[in-house]
C-alpha atoms as a printed R data frame, in Angstrom:
    type eleno elety resid chain resno      x       y       z
1   ATOM     1    CA   MET     A     1  8.122   0.355  18.109
2   ATOM     2    CA   THR     A     2  5.860   2.806  16.268
3   ATOM     3    CA   ASP     A     3  8.966   2.959  13.539
4   ATOM     4    CA   THR     A     4  9.134  -0.736  13.447
5   ATOM     5    CA   ARG     A     5  5.446  -1.137  13.086
6   ATOM     6    CA   SER     A     6  5.659   1.298  10.119
7   ATOM     7    CA   THR     A     7  8.691  -0.003   8.495
8   ATOM     8    CA   GLY     A     8  7.201  -3.117   8.738
9   ATOM     9    CA   GLN     A     9  3.978  -2.234   6.833
10  ATOM    10    CA   GLU     A    10  6.228  -0.240   4.434
11  ATOM    11    CA   ILE     A    11  7.765  -3.194   3.244
12  ATOM    12    CA   GLN     A    12  4.570  -5.405   3.020
13  ATOM    13    CA   THR     A    13  3.225  -2.270   0.913
14  ATOM    14    CA   GLU     A    14  6.343  -2.558  -1.115
15  ATOM    15    CA   VAL     A    15  6.096  -6.353  -1.415
16  ATOM    16    CA   LEU     A    16  2.361  -6.318  -2.068
17  ATOM    17    CA   GLY     A    17  3.015  -3.547  -5.318
18  ATOM    18    CA   ALA     A    18  5.742  -5.881  -6.308
19  ATOM    19    CA   VAL     A    19  3.424  -8.973  -6.455
20  ATOM    20    CA   ARG     A    20  0.532  -6.986  -8.078
21  ATOM    21    CA   LYS     A    21  2.941  -5.981 -10.720
22  ATOM    22    CA   SER     A    22  3.722  -9.082 -11.107
23  ATOM    23    CA   GLU     A    23  0.461 -10.508 -11.784
24  ATOM    24    CA   GLU     A    24 -0.102  -7.956 -13.920
25  ATOM    25    CA   MET     A    25  2.871  -8.508 -16.226
26  ATOM    26    CA   LEU     A    26  1.820 -12.195 -15.962
27  ATOM    27    CA   ALA     A    27 -1.522 -11.284 -17.525
28  ATOM    28    CA   ASP     A    28 -0.050  -9.445 -20.251
29  ATOM    29    CA   ALA     A    29  2.532 -12.256 -21.025
30  ATOM    30    CA   MET     A    30 -0.438 -14.900 -21.298
31  ATOM    31    CA   LYS     A    31 -2.693 -12.420 -23.142
32  ATOM    32    CA   LEU     A    32  0.233 -11.475 -25.835
33  ATOM    33    CA   TRP     A    33  1.036 -15.760 -26.082
34  ATOM    34    CA   ALA     A    34 -2.562 -16.206 -26.340
35  ATOM    35    CA   ASP     A    35 -2.718 -13.443 -29.189
36  ATOM    36    CA   THR     A    36  0.513 -14.752 -30.709
37  ATOM    37    CA   VAL     A    37  0.268 -18.581 -30.718
38  ATOM    38    CA   GLN     A    38 -2.139 -20.258 -33.349
39  ATOM    39    CA   SER     A    39 -5.464 -21.345 -31.802
40  ATOM    40    CA   PRO     A    40 -4.138 -23.200 -28.976
41  ATOM    41    CA   LYS     A    41 -6.722 -25.808 -27.583
42  ATOM    42    CA   PRO     A    42 -8.008 -24.551 -24.498
43  ATOM    43    CA   GLU     A    43 -6.696 -27.592 -22.595
44  ATOM    44    CA   GLU     A    44 -3.051 -26.478 -23.706
45  ATOM    45    CA   PHE     A    45 -4.040 -22.794 -22.678
46  ATOM    46    CA   VAL     A    46 -5.099 -23.981 -19.528
47  ATOM    47    CA   ALA     A    47 -2.047 -26.205 -19.008
48  ATOM    48    CA   GLY     A    48  0.544 -23.201 -20.041
49  ATOM    49    CA   ALA     A    49 -0.772 -21.004 -17.892
50  ATOM    50    CA   TYR     A    50 -0.531 -22.970 -14.916
51  ATOM    51    CA   ASP     A    51  2.908 -24.118 -16.083
52  ATOM    52    CA   PHE     A    52  4.108 -20.472 -16.082
53  ATOM    53    CA   ALA     A    53  2.130 -19.679 -13.111
54  ATOM    54    CA   GLU     A    54  4.118 -22.518 -11.513
55  ATOM    55    CA   GLN     A    55  7.277 -21.046 -12.364
56  ATOM    56    CA   MET     A    56  6.463 -17.576 -11.016
57  ATOM    57    CA   LEU     A    57  5.389 -18.969  -7.500
58  ATOM    58    CA   ILE     A    58  8.543 -20.731  -7.639
59  ATOM    59    CA   SER     A    59 10.413 -17.534  -8.452
60  ATOM    60    CA   GLN     A    60  8.644 -15.752  -5.725
61  ATOM    61    CA   ARG     A    61  8.947 -18.423  -2.916
62  ATOM    62    CA   LYS     A    62 12.906 -18.235  -3.763
63  ATOM    63    CA   LEU     A    63 12.999 -14.789  -3.372
64  ATOM    64    CA   ALA     A    64 11.255 -14.623  -0.230
65  ATOM    65    CA   GLU     A    65 13.633 -17.190   1.359
66  ATOM    66    CA   SER     A    66 16.386 -14.806   0.173
67  ATOM    67    CA   TRP     A    67 14.591 -12.021   2.221
68  ATOM    68    CA   LEU     A    68 14.131 -14.211   5.068
69  ATOM    69    CA   GLU     A    69 17.672 -15.624   4.981
70  ATOM    70    CA   ALA     A    70 19.101 -12.128   4.891
71  ATOM    71    CA   THR     A    71 17.017 -10.660   8.219
72  ATOM    72    CA   ARG     A    72 18.059 -13.610   9.875
73  ATOM    73    CA   SER     A    73 21.263 -12.576  10.108
74  ATOM    74    CA   GLN     A    74 20.430  -8.930  11.490
75  ATOM    75    CA   ARG     A    75 18.024 -10.670  14.107
76  ATOM    76    CA   LYS     A    76 20.707 -12.627  15.292
77  ATOM    77    CA   PHE     A    77 22.765  -9.321  15.870
78  ATOM    78    CA   THR     A    78 19.998  -7.660  17.832
79  ATOM    79    CA   GLU     A    79 19.700 -10.730  20.156
80  ATOM    80    CA   SER     A    80 23.365 -10.699  20.635
81  ATOM    81    CA   TRP     A    81 23.286  -6.738  21.157
82  ATOM    82    CA   LEU     A    82 20.449  -7.111  23.520
83  ATOM    83    CA   GLU     A    83 21.947 -10.057  25.695
84  ATOM    84    CA   ALA     A    84 25.556  -8.015  25.780
85  ATOM    85    CA   THR     A    85 23.850  -5.239  27.034
86  ATOM    86    CA   LYS     A    86 21.323  -6.028  29.831
87  ATOM    87    CA   PRO     A    87 24.154  -5.568  32.289
88  ATOM    88    CA   LEU     A    88 24.461  -1.943  31.221
89  ATOM    89    CA   LEU     A    89 20.765  -1.470  30.974
90  ATOM    90    CA   GLY     A    90 20.172  -3.197  34.884
91  ATOM    91    CA   ALA     A    91 23.102  -0.417  36.047
92  ATOM    92    CA   VAL     A    92 21.367   2.263  34.454
93  ATOM    93    CA   ASN     A    93 17.912   0.820  36.196
94  ATOM    94    CA   GLY     A    94 19.685   0.909  39.370
95  ATOM    95    CA   THR     A    95 19.343  -3.286  39.426
96  ATOM    96    CA   ALA     A    96 21.535  -5.962  39.751
97  ATOM    97    CA   ALA     A    97 21.425  -7.513  35.819
98  ATOM    98    CA   THR     A    98 22.089 -11.496  36.299
99  ATOM    99    CA   LYS     A    99 22.031 -14.122  33.531
100 ATOM   100    CA   GLY     A   100 18.503 -15.668  33.382
101 ATOM   101    CA   ALA     A   101 17.017 -12.685  35.880
102 ATOM   102    CA   THR     A   102 13.354 -11.248  34.711
103 ATOM   103    CA   ARG     A   103 11.698  -8.373  35.745
């Protein structure tokens, strides 16, 4: 359990680091854009910034959804494996493992 929690925390740290890096890249890109574009109206700058941020969020959402899909098959495998090993675990513990039995 501790290994799972530790791994989960490591993954969260990696994801948050990637998000921070993408935010920094976004800020740098917006600064570069503002510096190179000829005096945009403030309204145009804000609209452009939000349009770009929207595209970034869409991209990040697609990435997160693909991660969820990738882990879904692993979760199904683990659940199937646990179900298949219930009879073995019952024999080791000296109890009769029957489908639907609970401790």
